[in-house]
KEPA-882539 format. One record per residue: z, y, x of N, C-alpha, C in turn. Coordinates in steps of 0.1 Angstrom, whole numbers, plus 5000, padded with zeros to 4 digits. Atoms other than C-alpha are relative to their C-alpha. Layout:
REM KEPA-882539
ZYXZYXZYX
...
//
This chain:
REM KEPA-882539
498750004992778549922166501150044990
498949975009781849932149500650145004
499449864998783550272145501449985006
498750014993786550292169500550135005
499449884994788950552183500549965013
499650034987789750572219500950115005
499249914993792350742241499849995015
500250004986791750842277500950105007
499149914993794151002302499350055013
500649944988792751242329501050075008
499149914992794451412358499450135001
500449864999793951772367498650025005
501350004994790751692386498949934992
500950065009789151512357499849855003
500150144996789751162372500849924989
499450095010790550882347501249935006
498850074996794150762350500649914990
499550095010794650592317498849964991
501250055007792250382296500549914989
499550085011793050252261499149884996
500850115005791849932244498950064991
501149955008789850152220498950065009
501149954991788050322250499249885005
500850124995787149972262499049954990
501050045010785649882229498950104998
501049905002783850212226499050005011
500949994989782250202261499649875006
500350124994782349842270500649985014
499450004987784149922302501549975000
498550035000787549772311500750115008
499249904993790349972325499850005015
500250014985789749842360498750075004
501349944997786149972358500150154998
500049865003787150312344501050085008
498949934993790450412360499750035014
500349964986789950612392498750065001
501449945000786450732383500150144994
500049875007785651092375499449984986
500450015014785151152338498550034998
501449965001781651292344499149875001
500750124998780450942355499949924987
499950085012781250812320499150074989
500949935009778851062303498649975002
501450034999775250992295499250135004
500749874997774351362300501150105004
499049914995776051642318500350114991
499749885008777851892296500250125008
499749884992778252252306501550025002
498649994997781752202321500350045014
499649974986783552342351500749885006
499450114994784852102377501549994996
498550025003788251952368500350024986
499749975014787952052331499849884992
500150125009788351802304498950034989
501049985011785451752279500650034987
499549975013785951892245498750034991
501249985009783551882215499349864999
500850125002780751642208499249975013
500750044988779451452239499449864998
500750135000777351142247500649925011
499450094990779150862265499049895003
500950104995777350602286500749864998
499450145002778050242274499749925012
500250094988778349972300498649935000
501350065001775049822287498950105002
501049904998773250152293499750084988
500349925012773150272257500850124999
499349885002774250612246500949994988
499050005011777350652224500550144998
499549875003777950982208501550004995
498650005004781651082203500550145000
499349875001783751372192501349995008
498850004991786351452220500950114996
498949905001789651632216500949985012
499150014988791551712248501250094998
498849935001795151812249500650005014
499549994987796651942282501449945001
498750054997799651772298500650095011
499549904991801752042315501049945010
499150044989803551992348501350095000
498749934999806952132360499850155000
500249854999805352472368499350064988
500649955012803752502334498549995000
501450014999800252442347499549874996
500550135005798052162333500049905012
499950114991798751842352499049894997
500950105004796151642333499750024985
500449995013794751582299500049864993
500150125009794951332270498850024991
501249985007791551292255499949894989
500250105011790951122221498550014997
501450005003787451012213499849924987
500350065013786150932178498550014997
501449995002782550842169499750094987
500349925011780951092146499749924987
500350075012780750992110500949884998
499050115002783850752112500249994985
499750015014784450612078501450044996
498749975004787450702057501049905004
499050104996790750542068500149894990
499850125009791250192055501450014994
498750015007794050102032501249975010
499050034990795949952062500450135008
499749874993795550282081500850104992
499249915008796750482052501449964998
498750055001799750252048500850035013
499449974987800450292085500450155001
499749864999800250672084501150044991
499149955011802250712052501449924999
498850085000805050462060501250095002
498849924999808550602056500849985013
499450034988809750432088499150045012
500849964988808650542123499349885006
500850114995805850322135499150055012
500849964988804050332169499449885006
500750114993801550122189499950055015
500149974986801650102227499049905007
500850104993799349942252501049915009
499150094993800649672276500850085012
499349924990801749952300501050104994
499149925008803950112273499550154999
500649875003801550412268499750014985
500249985014801250552233498549984997
501450015005798050442214499950064986
500049955014798950532178501450034996
498849975006801750692159499850044986
500249965014802250742122500750134998
499549875003803451062105501550005002
498650004998807150952105500450005014
499850004986807050882142499850135006
500349864994805551222150501150094995
498949915005808251382128501249985008
498950034992810951202148499950065014
500349954986809351302181499950155000
500149855001808751662169498750055006
501349954995805151682182498949924993
501150085006801751582169499649885008
500450134994800151252177499250025013
500949984988797551392202500850045012
499249964989800351522224500649875007
499450124994801751172229499049895004
500950114997798650952230499749995015
500350034986798150792264501150035009
498949984992801450902277501049895000
499050105000804050652289501250044993
498949965008807050632267501150075008
498849934994809750732293499750155002
500349864998807951072298500250084987
500049935013808351162261501450014995
498749995005812151132258500950055011
499149954990815151292275501249915002
498850095000817851032268499649885010
500450104991817450822300500649874997
499350135002820050562291499349934988
500750075011818450492257498649965004
501350034996815050512273499949875008
500050124992815950232297500149884991
499950115009817050002269498849984992
501250015008814150082247498849955008
501150044992811650042275500149865004
499850144996813149712286499649914989
500450095011812649562252498550014998
501550005001809049692250499349915010
500750084989808249532283500349854998
499750145003809949212272499049944990
501050045010807649192242498649985007
501350014993804549262264500049885010
500050114990805649002290500149874994
499750145005806848722268499149974987
500850025012804648782237500849964988
499150045011807648722215500650134993
499449885006809048972189501450015003
498649974998812449142194500550104990
499449905008814849342174501050075009
499249914992816649632191500850104992
499149915008819649812176500650105010
499549904991820750142191500650124992
499449885006822750462183499750115010
500449894991821050762198499450114993
500649895007819451092191498449985002
501549994999815751182189499650155003
500349864996813851492202500050094988
500049905011813451642167501249994991
498850015008816851542153501250075007
498949924994820051752157501349915001
498850094999822451452157499549865003
500350144997822551092167499849924988
500250095011821250822144500149865005
500150144997821450452143498649954996
501450055002818150272146500049855001
500350144999817049922139498549995003
501449994996813749872157499549855002
500750134998811449562153498850035008
501250004991808949512181499349875000
500850135000806149262181498750025008
501349994992803049182202498850024991
501349985007799549292191498949925008
501050084993796749052199498650034994
501349995005792949072196499549884993
500550115008790648832177500149875008
500050124992790648602207501549955004
498650034997794548592209500550065012
499549934988794848802240500950114996
499049895003797849032240499550135006
500649874996796549392241500950114998
499049895002799649592232501249954992
498850035007802949612214500150114989
499849915012803849772180501550004996
498650005004807149872166500250084987
499649935012808749992134501550035001
498649964998812050182137500650054986
499349975013814350202106501350085003
498849924999816950472104501149944992
498950085007820050262096501450075002
498749934998822650532100501049984989
499150035011824150482066500649865001
499550144999824350112071500949995012
499250004988825750172106501450054997
498749945002828550392094500849914989
499450105009829250142065500649895008
499450114992829749872091501150055008
498949944992831850102112501350014992
498949995009834050172083500749874997
499550145002834349802075500849955012
499350054988835249732111501350075002
498749934999837850002111501149954990
499150065009839349852080500649875005
499650134994839449512097501050025011
499149964988841049672128501350054994
498849955006843549852106500949884995
499350115005844549522090500749935011
499450074988845249382125501050085008
499249914991846849682142501050094993
499049925007848749872115501149914994
498950085005852149732106500449885009
499550114990852749522138501550005002
498549995000856349642137500550054987
499449955012858649722109500850135003
499449874996859250072122499050114994
500849915007858050362101499250095009
500749914991857150602129498949925008
501050084993855350332149498849964991
501150045010853350232118499150124998
500949885002852150592113499250035013
500749984988851250612150498849905001
501150105000849150292146498950054991
501049945009847350462117499250105007
500749894992846450762139499149945010
500850074990845250522166498749944994
501250055006842750372142499050114996
500949895005841450702128499450085011
500549914989841150912160499649915012
500949895003838650962175498749954992
501250055005836150742157499750054986
500249955013836650872122500450154998
499649865001838351212128500350055015
499749944987838751452157501550035001
498549985001842351522146500549944987
499450065012844651342122501550015001
498549985000848251382111500549924988
499350075011850751192089501350074998
498849935004853451382071500749914989
499350085010856151192051501250084994
498849945006858951292027501249955008
498850034992862351292043500749874995
499350125005863651022020499449875005
500650114994861150782035500649965013
499350024987862950822068501549984999
498650035002866350762052500850104994
499249895006867351092037500049974984
500050015015868151142000498750044994
501349975006865151151977500250124992
500049875007864351491963498750004991
501150005009862051541933498950105004
501149914997858651711937499650084987
500249925012858252001913498650054999
501349955001854852091900499950155003
500149864996853652421915500850055011
499149964989856252431942499549965013
500450054987855852401979500649865002
499650134997856052051992500549995014
499550014986858251992022499849855005
500350134993857051712045500350015015
499650004986858151602079498849945008
501050054992855551552106500549885008
499650134994855851192118499149965012
501050044990852651142138498850084999
501449935000849451322148499349965013
500850034988846651262173498750085000
501249924998843651432187499149945010
500950044990840551362207500150095012
499849904989841551662229501449985006
498750014993844351642254501050114996
499049915004847551802243500050034985
500149985014846651792206500150154996
499949865002845852162204499850044985
500249975014844952132167501350004991
498850025008848552052156500750144999
499349885003850152352140501549974998
498650045003853352152134500449905011
499650104990855351972161500649884994
499550135005856451612157501550024997
498749995005859651592138500450124992
499749885007859451932123499649994985
500349995014859352002085499050114998
501049895003856352192072500050014984
500049975014855952342037498550024996
501449995005852552292019500050074987
500149935013851752541992499249924990
500750095011850452401959498550005001
501549995000846852521965499449925012
500650064988846552341999499549864997
500650145002844552012001501149905001
498950115000847651802012500950004988
499249995012849751931983499249954988
500950055012846851871958499949855001
500250144999846351521972501349934995
498850065005850051441965500250014985
499749975014850251601931498949934991
501150065008846851461919499949855003
500050144997847251121936498649955003
501450044996843651121950499650075012
500549944987841651201981499450144997
500649875002840851571984499150035012
500949964990837751672004499850155000
500249864999837352022017499150035012
500949974989834652182038500150155004
499949864996834452502058499150094991
500749915009833452792036500550004986
499450015014835252672005501350095000
498849905000837952931995501349935002
498750074999840852681992500249965015
499950054986840052542027500350125009
499849884991839752882044501450074997
498749945003842853012026501149925006
498950094994844952712037500050025015
500049994986843752742073500650135005
499549874996844453112074501550014998
498550005003847953062058500749925011
499350084990848852792084499950075013
500149924988847553002113501050115000
499149885001849653292101501549955003
498650054998852853072102500249925012
499950094988852052862132500550085012
499749924987853652962166498850025009
501149964991851553112193499649885007
500650124993849252862209499849884991
500250115009849252642178499150034988
500949965010846452802158499049884998
501050105003843952572141498750035008
501249994991841052512165498850054992
501249955006837952712157499049885000
501050105001835152482145500349894991
499650105010837052262121499150034987
501049985011834352222094500249914988
499850095011835551932073501349935001
498750075000838851782063500249924987
499850095011840251522041501549974999
498650035002843751482026500249874992
499950135007844751132016501449974997
498750035004847851051996500449865004
499550134996849950762010500949954989
499350055011850950571979500149855001
499750155000852550221977500949974989
499150055011853950031947500350124991
499849895010853450341925500850125005
499249894995855350571948499250075012
500649934989853950851970500950035011
499249994988855350842005499750135008
500449894992853451132021498550024999
501549975000849951242030499549995015
500750004987847551182059498850104999
501149905000845051452069499149975012
501050034990841851392088499150125001
500849884998839851682103498849975010
501250024991836351682119499750145006
500249874992835651942146498749985008
501150024992833151802171498949914993
500950095008831651532148499250094990
500849915008828651702131500149984985
500150035014828851522097501250044993
498849975009831051652069500449874993
499550115007833151402051499349994986
500750025013831351252020500849914991
499450095010832051031990500349875006
499750134994831750712011501250015009
498849984991834250852036501350004992
498850005009836650922007500449874995
499750135005836450571994500749925012
499450064989837150442029501450045003
498749954997840050672035501049964990
499150045010841550582002500549855002
499650144997841450212011500949995012
499250004988842750272046501450064997
498749945004845550502032500949904992
499250105008846550232007500649895008
499550104991846849972034501150055008
499049954991848750192057501350034992
498849965008851150312029500849874997
499350125002852049952021500849965012
499350034987852949892058501150105002
498949904998854950212059501149974990
499050035010856750122027500849875004
499450124995857449772041501050035011
499149964989858949932072501250084994
498949925006860950172050501049914994
499150095006862349892030500849915010
499350084989863149682061501150095006
499049914994864949982076501250024991
498949985009866950042045500949874998
499350125001867849672042500849975012
499350024988868749652078501250095001
498949915000870949962075501149944991
499050065009872649802045500749885006
499550124994873049472062501050035012
499249974989874449632093501450064995
498849955006876949832072500949894995
499350115005877949522054500649915011
499550084989878249322086501250075007
499049924993880249602102501350004992
498850005008882749612073500649864999
499550135001883049232072500649955013
499450054987883649172109501350085003
498749934997887149252122499850125008
500149874993887349612133501050015011
498950014990890649592151500749875000
499450135000891949252161501550014999
498549995002895549182150500749975013
499150014989898349202175500549865001
499450134997899348872191500149985015
499750014985900648752225499449885006
500550134994898848422229498950025009
501249984992895548552243499750155001
500649874999893948872255498549984996
501350025005890648912237499150125001
501049895001887449112238498849934993
501150065008884349072217498850105000
501249925002880749192212499249934989
501050045010878349172183498750075002
501349944998874649232190499049964989
501050045010872349252160498649975005
501450034996868849112162499150124999
501049895001866049352170498749954994
501250065006863449122154499750054986
500349975013861649182122500749924989
499450095010863548902105501350074995
498949925005866549142102501349955005
498650034996870349112106500349864995
499650135003871748762107501449994995
498750025005875048612097501049955010
499150034990876848582130501450074998
498749945002880648642129501049945010
498950054992883848592148501350054994
498749955005887648632141501149945009
498850044993891048612157501150014990
499050015011893748492133501449965006
498750044995897448492143500649894991
499450115008899248172132501549995003
498550014998902848062130500249945014
499650064987904747962162499350075011
500649934989902948232183498649955003
501450054997899648042181499050094994
501149915005896348202174498749914998
501350065003893048082159498950085005
501249934995889748172176498849944993
501050055009886748142153498750075003
501449955000882948192156499249924990
500950075010880348112130498750074999
501349955001876748162122499349954987
500750045012874948162089498550025003
501549994997871248082094499350084990
500749915009868948332079500350145004
499949864997868748712079500150084988
500049905012869249012057501450004993
498849985007871849102032500649874995
499450125005872248752017500849925011
499250064989873248612051501350075003
498849924997875648892057501149984989
499050035010877248832023500649865001
499550144998877448462029501049995011
499150004989879048532062501450064996
498749945005881748752045500849904992
499350105008882548472021500649895009
499450114991882948212049501150065008
498949944992885048452070501350014992
498850005009887348502040500649864998
499550145003887548132033500749955012
499350054988888448052069501450075002
498749934999891248312069500949944990
499150065011892548162036500549865005
499650134996892447812050500950005013
499249994988893947922083501550044996
498649975005896948062064500849884996
499350135004897647712052500449925013
499750064987897847622089499549855001
500650134999895547322088499549985014
500750034987894347142120498550034999
501449955000890847242131499149904992
500950095007889146922118500250004985
499850005015890846932084499550144994
500549875005890047302081498550004998
501550005001886347242087499649914988
500350095012886446952061500150084987
499849925012887847192035498950114999
501049905000885347462045498749944996
501350075004882447212042500049974985
500050025015883547122007499850134992
500249875006883747491998498550045000
501449964999880247552011499149924991
500850095009878847251993500250054985
499849955013880447381961499350134997
500749875002879047731966498549984998
501550025001875547601972499649934987
500350065013875747401940500050104988
499949905011876347721920498750074998
501349935000872747841927500150155002
499949864997874148171936500150035015
499949994985874348101973499449885006
500750124994871847881991500549975014
499450024987874247812020499549875005
500450134995873347442022498650005004
501450004997869647522022499850085013
500149924988870047792049500649945012
499350054990872647622069501050105006
499049924994875847752085500849915010
499350074990877747652116501350085003
498749944997881347722127500749925011
499250054990883647662156501450054998
498649955003887447672148500949945011
499150044990889947652176501450064998
498649955001893747692178500649995014
499450004987895547792210501550024998
498549995001899347732214500550045014
499549964986900947942242501249935005
498850084996904047722242499549885008
500550124994902147402250498850025009
501249964993899147582265498849904997
501050095004896947342246499150074990
501149955009893647432228499449894993
500650105008892647222199498850064992
501249945007889147272184499149894994
501050095007886447122161498950094997
501349935002882847222155499249944989
501050045010880447212126498750045004
501349974996877047212142499950125009
499949884992878147482166500049975015
499950034986877647512204501550005005
498750004995880747422224500450125009
499649884992882847692242499949975015
500050014986882747752279501450055005
498749974995886047762299499950035015
499949974986886647932333501549995004
498650024995889847812350500450105010
499649894990891948042372499449985014
500650024987890447882403498550035000
501449975000886947982392499149894995
500750125005885847642380499550034985
500549975013883547672350499549864994
500450135007882947392324499750034986
500250005015881647342289500949894994
499150105006884247162268499249904992
500750115006882846832257500649984986
499550015014883146822219498949944992
501050065009881446612193499850094988
500249915011879946872170499549934988
500350065012879846762135498750064994
501249955007877046842110500350154996
499849875006876447202098500750004987
499349995013878547322069499049984988
500850015012877247222035499349864999
500650135001875846882045500849904993
499050085008878946702033499949855003
499950144999880046342036500249955014
499850044986880446332074501250065006
498849954995883646372093499950105012
499949924988884646632119501049955009
499050064990886346532151500650125008
499349904992888946742169500349955014
499650034987889546752206501150105004
499049924996892446902225500150005015
500049994985892547032261501250095004
499049924994895347172282499550105010
500549904991894647502299501150075008
499049924992896447672328500050144994
499849865004897748022321498950085007
501149914994894948282327498649944999
501450065002892048052317499350094991
500949925008889048222301499249914991
500750085010887648082269498950094994
501249935005884148192258499549934988
500650055012883148132222498850094996
501249925002879648242212499149934989
501050065009876848182187498749975007
501250054993873548012195499050105005
500949894996871648342198500250045014
499749964986873248392232499249915010
500650094990871648082248498749944995
501250065006868847972224498950104997
501149915003865448132223498749915002
501250084999861948002219499350005013
500649994987860948112253500949965012
499050044990864047982272500449864999
499450134999865447652283501550014997
498649985004868847602267500949965012
499250044989870247422298500150115010
500049894991869147702320500850124995
499349895005870547962297501549985000
498550035000873947782295500550015015
499649984987874047772333500150155004
499949854998873348152334501350054994
498849965006876248192310501249975008
498850044991878648002332500150085012
499949914988877648202362500450144997
499749865004877948532343501550014997
498650005003881448432332500950015012
499250004987882648412368499850135007
500249874993881348762377501350085000
498849925000884049002388499950124990
500049895010885049252361501450054999
498749945001887949492357500749964987
499550035013888449412321499249904993
500750095008887449162295498850074993
501049925006885449432278498850025009
501149994991883449492309499349875003
500650134998882949122313499149964989
500950025011881449102278498750065002
501349934997878849362288499249935011
500650074989878149172320499349884995
500650135005877548842302498850034992
501249985008875248992276498850055008
501149954992873249172302499349895009
500550114991872848862324499349894992
500550125007872148612297498950034989
500949975011870348792268498750055005
501349934997866648882269500150144995
500049865004865749242264499950024985
500249995014864749192228500449874994
499650135005866848902214499449984986
500650045013865248722185501149974989
498950045009868648642169501250085003
498749934998872048792164500849935010
499150064990874748732190501450044997
498649975001878448712186500749935012
499450054988880548672218501550034999
498649985001884348622218500649955013
499350044987886248612252501550014998
498550015002889948502252500649955013
499350044988892148492283501449964996
498750065005895148262277501250055007
498749984994898748342282500949894996
499150115003901748112282501450064998
498649965002905348152269500849925009
499250074990907748062297501249934993
498850085005910747822292501150104997
498949905002913048132293499850064986
500249935013911548242259500049894989
500050115010911847902241501349925002
498850085000914947712231499849894990
500250115009914847362215501249915000
498850095002917547132201499649894991
500150125009917346782186501250004991
499049995010919346782154500449864995
499550135006921446472143499950014985
500249995014920546402107501349984992
498750015007924146462095500450144997
499649865004925346762075501250065008
498949954992928446782098499550075012
500549944988926246882127499250134998
500749875003924747192109500750115007
499249894995927547412121499850015015
500250004985927147302158498650065003
501349954997923447372156499950154998
500049855002924047712141500650075011
499349944989926447792169499250005012
500850014988924047682196498950114999
501049905002921347912181500650145002
499349874998923848202180500250035015
499849984985924648152217498750045007
501349974994920948152226499650154997
500449865003920448482208500850105008
499249914991923348632228499550005014
500650014986921748512260498750095000
501249925001918548682249500250154997
499749865003920349002240499650044986
500449985014919448962203501149984990
498850025008922948972188499850064986
500249935013921649202160499349914990
500750105009919548912146500849884997
499250135002922448662146500349974986
499650025014923448712110498949934992
501150055008920048652095499649865006
500450134993919248372121500949894996
499050115004922448182112499749954986
500450045014921448182075498849925000
501350075000917848072082500249865006
499850134994918947802106500849904991
499250095009921647672082499249954989
500850045012919247662053498949905004
501150094996916247502071500549875005
499550134994918347242090500649924989
499450075012920247152058499049944992
501150055008917047112039499349885007
500750114992915546892067500949884999
499150115000918646672067500049944986
499850045014918846652029498749944995
501250045006915146612020498949945010
501050044990913346532053500349865005
499850134993913346242077500050035015
499949984985914246202113498649975007
499149914993913546312139499950144996
499949865004914746662133500250095012
499949924988914246942158500050154996
499949865002915147312159499450075012
500649924989913147562180500050144997
500049855001913647932186499050055011
501049944991910748132201500250155000
499949854999911148482214498650055004
501449944997907648642212500050144995
500049875006906648962195500950014988
499050015011908848842167500949885004
499250124998911748592166499749904990
500550115009910548262153501049895000
499150125002912747992139499249894994
500750115005911147652134500949884999
499350135002912647332120499049894996
501050115003910547012122500749874997
499550135003911146672107498949914997
501150105001909246352101499549984986
500550015014908546402064498850094998
501249925003905146532052500250084987
499849925012906646672020500450145003
499749864997906447052021500850064989
499249935010909047262003499150114993
500649895007908047531978501050094994
499149905005909647841966500050004985
499950005014910947831931501250104996
499049915005913148071910501249924994
498850075005916747941904500450074987
499449955012918147971869501450045001
498649944999921548131861501049895003
499050104998923447801860499649895010
500450094990921547621887500950015012
499149994988923747521917499250015013
500849994988920847501941498750074997
501349945002917347631946499950145005
500049864996918347961961499850025015
500050004986918047871998498750065005
501349954995914247932004499850144995
500249865005914348241982500850105009
499349914991917048382005499350025013
500749994987915048292036498850104998
501249915002911948472021500450144999
499649865001913948782013500550065013
499449954988915648802047499050015012
500950004988912648732070498750074997
501349925001909348902076499049914993
500950095007907348592065500549865004
499650144998907848212063498949914995
501050095005905847902057500249865006
499950134995905147542066498749955004
501250054995902547352085500249855002
499950144997901746982088499749975014
500250044986901946812121499649865000
500450134999900846482134501149904996
498950095003904346332128500850054988
499249955011905546532098499650144996
500249865004905946902090500950095008
499149904994907447222104500150114990
499749885008909147492084500350115010
499749894991909147832101500250134993
499749875006910348182095500050105012
500149904990909748502114500850124996
499349885003911848812117499750105011
500449914990911149132136501250015011
499049974990912949202169500650144998
499449865001915349492170499350105009
500649894992914049822184500549995015
499649994986914049842222500249865006
//
């Protein structure tokens, strides 16, 4: 007979309750034949035992065929809840068993935990590693069901389910878990291979497993997963504080029980200060987090500045540019904790139990921005070399994101300052329209755009209303916007019609783009230029790729002015068309950039309708109406800059305008001059009569001598007294200095000296020469 080993389970009365495959081979009896019978019936001769006791020592078993089988028995009691024996696990081995085979020796000496179970998940064999993990010798476990040998019910259910699956399906399985073990003081990761065990006939007689402690590999995967998560979650916004909070969110609680991020003040916008070797380092607490509610470990409040002495791990990490590991018991660690606790306010002491910490310098592009600190309190493992490598990689990634946010904030601040300086601060005084405006910078990561607006007083009491948009963001767009704004003001001073002004502006943009110093043509720019005349109440406008303005008439009717928008500036070669509409006094004109109505998540027609409705909302002032419009139309976080310019039109009544048709004959100059003087008297402006007579005489005489009919004189009483002479010639006069013996050439020089300003503008039928002089006080 072959030499076999058997395991038998008895209850307290000596009745068989468990029967192993080895017992079947040893006695020839199946489990059905043995279980439920008293153990005495299995013996060939009665040993001197008391009732209910388990056999121990050398006995003779009765084989099923009637033969006697000697066996050495070892019984181990199984204790119940009250500590009394509730049964026994008996192992039987034939006397004179041979030395263990090579396979048995390999099984026993394997470094991984290996066990064999019967089909009911009772222990049949364990090797030394398995016994070490379980913390008890093999004989204590043999014959016992697996769930009775562990305390972790949740892990037991998963483990037992896989064991049963192998026994029921006959297919191997792999089970990965993270749990503790009876003899281990911490949780481990386990990779367990389970497979069926069959006899020579192919019948499934049990299951076997080999459990590999994969804790190191588990934590390596966890660190890699954290790095991947950090790449996706850190730097989602270009905000320094938010980026540091995202770093804390990745680290706590999986890698640290407490973590903090401290930055130099210059990273947050202050002036940069040098770090002197050996001196305390001042850092501002930007973010911290804890696995405990209320963050009791934080000795520094958010926003406060803390000073790190040179010996402290954070200061060393900054000065040495590497990760500093410290463990409880090390002098530097204990000294730093004691020093911080001494300076921390009451209730902010370092929590007892902090046993390991790590200080990680935050360096990006060769510059140290601050330091991150990770502390372990409840997690049992100290930080090691692998953790330091991981923290260095994580800190490097986070530092780049923080530096990107810092650079974005600095560029945004610069662009905002540039935008603020280039946009009109206080609009010039004029009587043609009442205006209000708003500029709303973009809140997106793209940065500040190039939206702008302007109000430019023109001759004859007219006013130019302008809005423009340079596509793109950042300082280049703001600088381009400033150049276009200056160019429009320069061209407006020439008093060109809207379509001609845009043509000249388009040529200028094309020329600038060709210099390779300004990619305006590549980026694109749009502009809407309009001129309102309070005398005729007509609004002339032209657009270069810009949205048309909205108009609210005094009766509440709202409409979008139909205009043929030409191409954006810089395209070149295509004309711009001007339109002209007559507006009742008190009409509201709304000029805006496309950021007000265009967004990737909105329909432009719906947004335009919202704008028209918002413009009719009741408001005490135009300023209040600006706020109402922005609140009603703009989303909470606009993706583009917005410029809004509201203008309510005024009209100059007939009592403030006087017009005369002039006969092109020098003899009629005196009569014209006299008519102008009488009108001044009617207006109560006798003090201006002397200068006005000289201006009228000179301008009318020049029109008769050098111009062409028809000739017209017009006086306008506005904030200034305006004298205009129009004729049918397109030739404009120019100021020149008369020589000593010249008989002429002094007229325009005299006009320029006596008036506040003067100039000429082209009209559809010729030109107009105008001059302005201030009204007398009162």
